[in-house]
N, C-alpha and C positions, 0 to 999 in steps of 0.2 A: 840301754838307757836306764839310769837308776831312778830318774824322776818321772812323774806323770805329766804329760803335756796336754794342757787344756787350750781350746781355741773357740773364740766367740766372735761372731760377726754382727756388726751394727749397721743397718741400712739407713743412709742419710735421706730420710723422706719427710722431714718436718722438724718443728721446734720441740725439744724434749719437754715433758711435763712431769708433774709429781708422780704419776703412775709409773713412768719410765724409771724415775729415780728409785722409788721404793722396790719396784719389781725386778730391775736389772742392774742399774748403775751402782747403787749402794752395796748390794751383796757382791757384785763382781769386784769392786774396788777392795772390799774387805778380804775376799778370797785371794786377790793378787798379792796380799801381804803375808800369806801363809807360806811357811817353808815346805820344801819337798815337791814343788810343782813349777813347771814352766808355763807361763801364761801368755797367750797370743790374743790380741784384740785388734780387729781390723774394721775399717770403714768400708762397707761393701758398696762402693760407688758404681761398679759395673752392674750389680744387681738392681740398683736404683733406676738405671736406664730402662729396665723392663716396663716399669709403670709410669715413669715421668720423663717427658721429653722437653722439659723447661730448663734450659741450661742455667739460668740465674737461680732457680730454686735449688737445683742440685748443688751448685756452688755454695749458696748461702747455708743450706742445710748441713753440708759437710763441715763448714766452719763452726756452725752452732753446736753440732753434736760433738765434734772433736774438742772444742773449748769446754763443753759441759763435762765431759769425762775427765779432762785435765783439771778443771776447777774442783771437781769432786774428789780429787786426790789420786788419780791414776798416775803413777810415776813412770815415765818413759825410760828411765834408767833401770827399772826393775822388771819391766815387762816388755814384750815386743808389740808396740802400738803403731800400726801402719795403715796406709791407704791401699786398698786392693789394687788400684790402677798404677801404683808405684812398683809393682812386682810383675814385670812382663812375662815371667816364667809361668804365672798362673794361667793366662789364656793359652799358652803353648801346651801346658798339661791338659787343659780343657779339651784341646783337639785330640791329643793322644787318647784320652778317655772316651771321647765321642766315637773313635774308631773301634772300640772294643765293647760298646754298649748297644744292645739290641733296641730297635725302635719300639718293640712291644713293651719293653721295660718302661720307657718314657710315656707310653700311652696310658699307663696306669697311675701316673703321678697325680696326686690329689688336686693340685692347682689346675692342671690341664683338664682333668675330668670335670671339675667344678665349672670351668669356662664352657665346656661342651654342654653340660647339663643346663646351664643358664641359657645358652643359645637354643637348645632343644625346646625349652619351655616358651621361648619367645617366637618359636617357629622359624628360626634363622638357620643358615648353614652351620653345621656343628663347629667349624673352625673359623667362623666369622670373628674378625678382630683378634684372633689368636696369633701372636707373633712367634717366629722361630725362637726368639729370646725366652719367651714364657715356656715354650715346649722344652727347650734345652736347659732351663734353669737348674734342674737337679744335677746336671753334669758339671756346671760351673761351681755349684756348691760343693760337689765332690772334689773338684780341683782345689778349692780353697782349703779343704780339710786334709787331703792327701799330700799336697805340696809340702806340708810341714809334718806329715805323719803324726797327726794329733791322736792321742789315745782316747781322750774324752771330749765330747762336744755338748755343752749345756744347751738344751733345747726344751721347748714345750712339747706336750704330747702330740700336738698336730704336726710336729716336725720329725717325728721318729722315722717316718717312711723315708725321708731324705737321707738319714744316716744309714738305714738299711740299703738304700740304693748305692750309696758311696762304698759300702762294704762289698756289694756285688761287683761294682766296677773295679775295685782294688783286686778282688779275687780273680776276675777275668784277665786283668793285666798281668797279675802274678803267674797265672797258668800259662800264659803265652810267652812271657819274657823273663821269668824268674822272679824270685821274691824281692820286691822293691818296696811294697807298701805294708804298713801295719793295718789291721782292720779296726777302724774307729768304733767307739761305743757311744751311745747317747747317754748323757748324764741328766736324768730327769730330777728337777728340784720341785718336790711336792709342795713345799711351803712358800713358794714365791708369792709375794704380796700382790694382790690385785685390788687396786684402790678404786673406790667409787668416784664419779665425777660430781659436778655441781648439781645434777638432777637425780643422783642416786644410782644411775646406771654405771657400768664400767667406764672409767675414765678413758676416753678415746677421741682422737681427732675426728673420726667419722661421725661421732655424736655431737661434736662441737661443745663439749662439756668439760674441757680440760682446764687445769691450772698450770700455766707455764712454769717450768722449774725455777727460772730466774727472773720472774716478773718483779718489777720494782716494788719496794715495800708498800707504797700506797695502793698500787694495783692489786697486790696480793691480799691486802686487807679488804679491799672492795670485793674481790672474787670470793673470799671466804665468807663474807657477810651475805653473799647471794646464794649460799648453799641451801637447798630446799629442805625445810623442816616442817613438822606438822603444826597444828594450831594450839597446842597445849600451852597454857599460860604459866607464868612463873609460879612456883609452888606446887604445880601438878606434877606427879611422878611421870617420868618419860622412859620410853623403851630404848634400850641400846641395840636390840635386835633390829637389823635393817636400817639403822641410822647411819647415813653417810658421814655425818659430822663425827660420830663416835669412832667409826672405822678409820677415818683419817687421823684422828687424834691418837688412836692406838698404834698407828704405824710410825709415830714419831716420839713415843715416850717409853718409859720402862714399864714392866709388868705392874710394879707397885703404883705408878701414876695412873695406869689404866684402871686399876681397881678403885682408886680414889675418884676418878671421873665416873665410874660405874655407880658408885654410891651417890655422887652428886646428881646423876640422872634420877636415881630412885628418890632423892630428896626434893626433886622439882627445880633443879637449876634453870635459870632463864636462858632461853636460846641465845640471846645477845651475849650473855656472860660466857657461855660455852664456846661461842664463836671467837670471842676475844682471847680466851685461853688457847684455843687451837691456833689462832694466828700467831700469838706470841711464841708458842712452842715451835712452830714450823719456821718462823722468821729467825729464831735464835740459832737453829741448826743451819739454815741456808745463808744467813747474812755474810759470814766470812767467805763462803764459796761464791756468793753473788759478786762480791768485790773482786775476787780473782777472775771470775767469768767476764765481768765488764772490762777488766784490763786486757784479757785475751782477745775479746771481740774488738777492742780499740787498737790492738796490735796483732793482727793476724800473722805477722811474720814469726811471732813466738810459737803459734800453733804449727805453722809450717815447719819450723825448726825441729819441733818435737816429732812430727810425723817423718821427717827426713832421718832422724836418728833411728826410728823404727824401721824405715824402709831399708836402710843400710844393714841393720841387724837381720832383717828378713831375707834380704838378697844374699847375705853371706851364707845362708842355708840353701836358698832356692837355686842359685847359679850352679854350684857343683852338682846338686841333685838333678837338675834338668839336663845337665851334660851327661850324667850317668844314664838317664832315661833315654836320651837321644841315641846314645851308643847302643842301648839295649834293643831299640826298635830298628836299628840299622841305619840311622842318620849319623854317619861318622865319616871321618877322612877316608878318601879312597886309597890313601897310602897305608891304611891299617892292614896288618897281616891277618886280621880275624877272618876276613872273607865271608862273614855271615854265619860262621860256625856256631856262634852263641845262639843266634835265633833258631838255627836248625836243632840244636840240642834242646832249647827250651820248647820247641814245637813238639818234640818227642814226648815230653811229659805233660802236654796239655791234654786233659781228659774231660769227658762229660762230667757234670757235677750236680749234686743236689744242694739246694740252698734253703734253709729253714729260717723263718722270720715271723714276727708278730705284727699284725696290722692294727690300725687305730680302733677297730671294733673289738679289740681284746682277744681275738681268736688267733690261732697259730696256723701257718700255711707253709707249704714248701713248693718249690719249682724245680724242674729238671732242665738243665741247660746243656746244650751241645758244647763241644770243646771250643768252638769259635764264639761262644756267648749267646747263640741263638736260643730263644725259649722254645722248649719242646712240649712240656707238660706243666700245668698249673693245678694245684690241689684246691679243693674247697676248704672251708675253715674247720679247724678242730678246737675243741674246748680246752684240751691239755696238750702241752708240747710233746709229751710222751707218745700220744696217739700219732702225731705227725712223724715222729722218729721211727715208730714201729712200721708205718707204711713205707717209709724210705728204705728201711732194712729189708722189708719184704720184696721190694722192687730190685734192690741190689742183689739179693740172694736168689730169687726165683726168676728174675728177668721177665720175659714176655709172658710167662705163665701167671704172673701177678697182675698183669694189666686187666684181665677179665674180672678177677676177684675185686679189684679196686676201682673198676670202671665208674661206679656212681660218684666217686669223690675225685675224679680226674677230669680236667678240662684240657683239650688239645689246643695248641696254638694254631692260629690261622696258617693254612698251607702245609702243615706238618702231617706226614703220613705215618701209618703204622710201621712201615719199613724204616723210617727215620728213627723212630723211638727204639725199635727192636735192635737196630744196629748200634745205637748209642749205649743201650743196656748191655749188649754183648761185649762192646769195647771195655766197659767197666769191669765186667766179670773176668775177661781175659787179663786185664791189668791186675786184678786182685790175685789171680792164680800165679802171675809172674812174680 
C-alpha cells in the first residue's frame, strides 16, 4: 500500500463544543484534504453504549456529531466516513481478537484499573459497576483499527496504551494464523488545541462550561459575554497569560491578529470590547457552517445518506477481509480441500515472543508471552528503551541462566511456574538454532 491510512473514532456522547472543534474537528478536516493519505472517520456508537444506556441520547448525539463534521467540511466522497454499527464485520473481528487476547492484558487497561481504584477507595467490591463492555473496550477498539489495517491512529497520550494493546493482539493473531494485520502506530499530535471554557478551566461537558459549536448567534454572543475575566477597568493593562478570553481569540485568528490583541491587552482594552471582538471573529468563521448544520439537522436523511456512502465504502473492504480471516481460523466451507492444513502450518510457526512498549509514565517495559498469547513475565520500568532491549537479548541468549540475574526487574504472571518460563525460553532458543 503506497499511501498511509489514518483512522479516527468519534464517540457520540454529547453535543460538540468549540473545544471539540479546535482540538479535533478542524485539524482533522484539514488533514483529510492532504494528498498521500487514506482517511477513515467513524462514529463509535458501539463504544457509546458502554457509558450511556439512554437510546434517545445516543441517537440524538450521533446525528449532532455527524452533522457537525459534515457541516465543518468533511467530504464523504474523499474520506471513508461511517457509523461503526453499520459494519457488522467489526464485532465479528472483535470476537476473533477476544480469543487470542489474554485476560491479564485486559486487567492492566487504564480505564478498568481506574474503575477498580475508585471502588477500592469507596470500600466497594473492586468490580462493582464494571461491565464486560468496559473490560473488553480495548478489544473492540483494536477491532476498529485492525479491520481496516490502519497505519496511524491519531490519539492523545492517555490512549497510547490502547494502540499498544492493538499491536499485541495483531501480533498474537499473526503468530497463530499467518500475517494478516499490519501493526498500527499511535500518531501523537503535540500541538492539539485545548480551549478554556467559560470559567477558565478546560472546556468540558463535565464542568458544564462549554460553548456549543453551533449555538445560535444570539446565544453565542451571550455565552461569550459571560466568560470570566478579572476586575481590571478600561485603560488598565491586562495579562494575556491565563486569560481564557485571549486563548479563545488566539484559536480563531492569525498570528498577526494574535499579536495585535496582545498589544491591545497591554494598552488596557476594555473587557467588553475584547469580548465583542472575540464574538465577531468566532461567528464569522462558524456562521456559514452553522447554516449548513441547521439544514442537516432539519433533514437527517441527508446525514444518513452520507453515512451510507461511507458504510458501503467501508464494507467493500471489511467483507472480503473478514472472509479471509474466517478461512484463516478454520471457519470455512466443509467442501474445502484445505482440511485445516493452513492452521496446522501456522501453528508450527507460533512461538513465544517478547513485546516491548512504552507506558503513560514515560518508562519502557517488556513482557514475555507464550505462543498462545498467555502472559508469562512482565518487566518493571526502564528509563531507556535500550535497557529493555538489552534485558530481552540477555533472556533470549542465556535462557534460564538470565532469570536469576534479572530477577529484581521481572514480575511473574499469576499461576505461571518457573518450568513454564524455562520451557518457553528453551523453545525460542531452539527455534533460533533452526
